[in-house]
N, C-alpha and C positions, 0 to 999 in steps of 0.2 A: 145573471148578467153582471152584477156587481163584483163577483169573484173574478171574472175575466178582466174587468177594468183594473182591479188591484194588481193582477199579474202584469199587465201592460205598464202600469205606473212603476212597479218595482223594476222591470226590465229597463225602462227609460232612465230611472234613477241610477241603476248600476252602470249604464253606459255613460251617464254624465259624470259619475265619480271617477270612472276609469279615464275619461278624457281629461278631467281636471288633474288627475295624477300624472298623466303623460305630459301635459303642458307644464305643470309645476316642476317636474324633474328635468325636463329638457332645458329649462332656464338654468338649473343648477349645473348641469353638465357643461353648458356653454361657459358659465362663470368659472368652473373648475378648470376647464381647458385653457381659458384665458389666463388664469393664475399660474397654471403649470407652464405655459409658454413664456410668461414673464419671468418666472424663476429660471427656466432653462436658458433664456436670453442672457441672464446675469451670471451664468456659470462659465468658467474658462473652458476652452476647447481642450480635450485630452490630447496628450502627445502620443506618439506611436508606441512608446514604451509603457504607457499606462493602459492600453487597450487589452482587455481579456485577461485570463489567468496568466500567471507567470510560471515559468519552468523552474523546477528545483535546480539549485546550483550543482554544477558538476563536482563530484567528489574526487580527490586525488586517488589514483590507483597505483599501488606499489606492487610490482611483479617479482616473483621468485619461483624457484623450483619447489616441488612438494617436500623435499628433504631439507629445505632451508628454513631458518627463522626469519620472518619479515618484521623489521622494526618500523613502525609508523612514526610520523613526525609528532604525534601526541605522546610519545614515549611509552606506547603500548606495543607489545610484541605478540605476534600470532604465529603459531606452529601447527602443522598437521602432524599429529602423532602417528596416525596410521590411515591407510586406505585399503579396504578389504572388500571382497565380493561375498555375497551371501544370497539367500533367497528368503523372502518374507511371505507369510500367510496372512490373508485377510482376517482381521479379528472382529471388526464391527462393520455394520452396513456403511458402504461408501469407501472402505479400504480397498486397496489394490493388492494383488498377490503377484509374485514373480521374482525375477532376478533383480538384485539391488546392489548398490555400492554403499558401504558404510564408511563415513569419514569421521575420525576423531580429531577434535580441535582443542587447542589450549591457548588461552589469552592470558598474558601476564602484564600487570600494571607496574611499569618502572617509573611512572611519573610521581609527582609529589601530591597529587590530588586523587580522591576516590574516582573510580570509573565504573559506570553501570554497563552490564552486558545483557540486561533484560530485553533489549530490543534487537539483539544480534540477529543477523540474517546471513545464512550460509546457502550458497547455490552451487549447482554442479552442471556443467555442460560438456558434452562429448565433442571431439574434434570435428565431427560432421554437423555440428549445430544442434543436435538433439539435446534437449534439456532433461536432466534427471528430475523425476517427479517426487517431491518431498512426501514422505509418508511417516506416520507414527506407528504403523504396524511393524512389529519386530523389535520394538523397544528402544527407539532413539531417546536421547535425553539432552535437550538443548542447553546452551549456556544460560545461566541465570545468576542474578544477584549483583551486588555492588562490590567491586574489588578495591580494597584499601591499598595504598602504596606498597608494593612488594608482593601482593597476593596474586594468585592465579586461579583460573576457573577452567574446567574442561567440560566439553559437551560432545555428544555423539549424534550424527545426523545420517538418516537413511534416505536414499534416493532410488526409486524404481528406474532401471535403465536396462533395456534388453537389446542386445546381449550386454552383460555387465563385465565379463572377463576380457582382458587384453585390449582395453580401450584407452586412447589418449584422452585425458580430461582436463578441464580447468575448473578449479574450486575457488570461489570468491567468499571472503569473510568480511562482513561489515559488522564490527563488534558493537556499534551503537549508531543510531540514526544520526546522520549528518557528519559522521566522522570518516576518516580515510578508509579505503578498502584494501585489504590484502588479497592478491590474486596469485594462486599457485598453479603451475603447470605440472601435471603428473600423469601417471599411468596406472590402470587397474591391473592387479595380478591375473 
């Protein structure tokens, strides 16, 4: 009988400890909530422009034809050396195979400061709104490096686009994040 009494005492003791813990922490929560509401009351109200994330600034877009050189206000020039159609084979898992457009791009730094092209982004869109899907299959070689004043860099970009031949396309080149965009109107052979 004494073993049953010990179990009942332990159960009662466990309930008492749990109750004390609940009572103790509920007082802390109330104090924390009170402190938080006091701090919130002392904060200025945010203005409409401060709410939520902000949008990236719009970048200037300079338009031209695919056979033109586009000079940006940063004294960087961008040219499309060639637009060709090809077909690519999948080389690794996740690659796509099919008809593609290859775009060769050259960026020249005519400014007096070094310019990086490591973050260059090149996109292709057909006139019907279909986006060319960038692919590394087939051997594209993106723009890389820092260009000293007077230096140039060339890169080659491949885009899956079916059909690839005889399409009106728009190619955009953003040579560095946050810099102006060169936008070319052209046609695939």
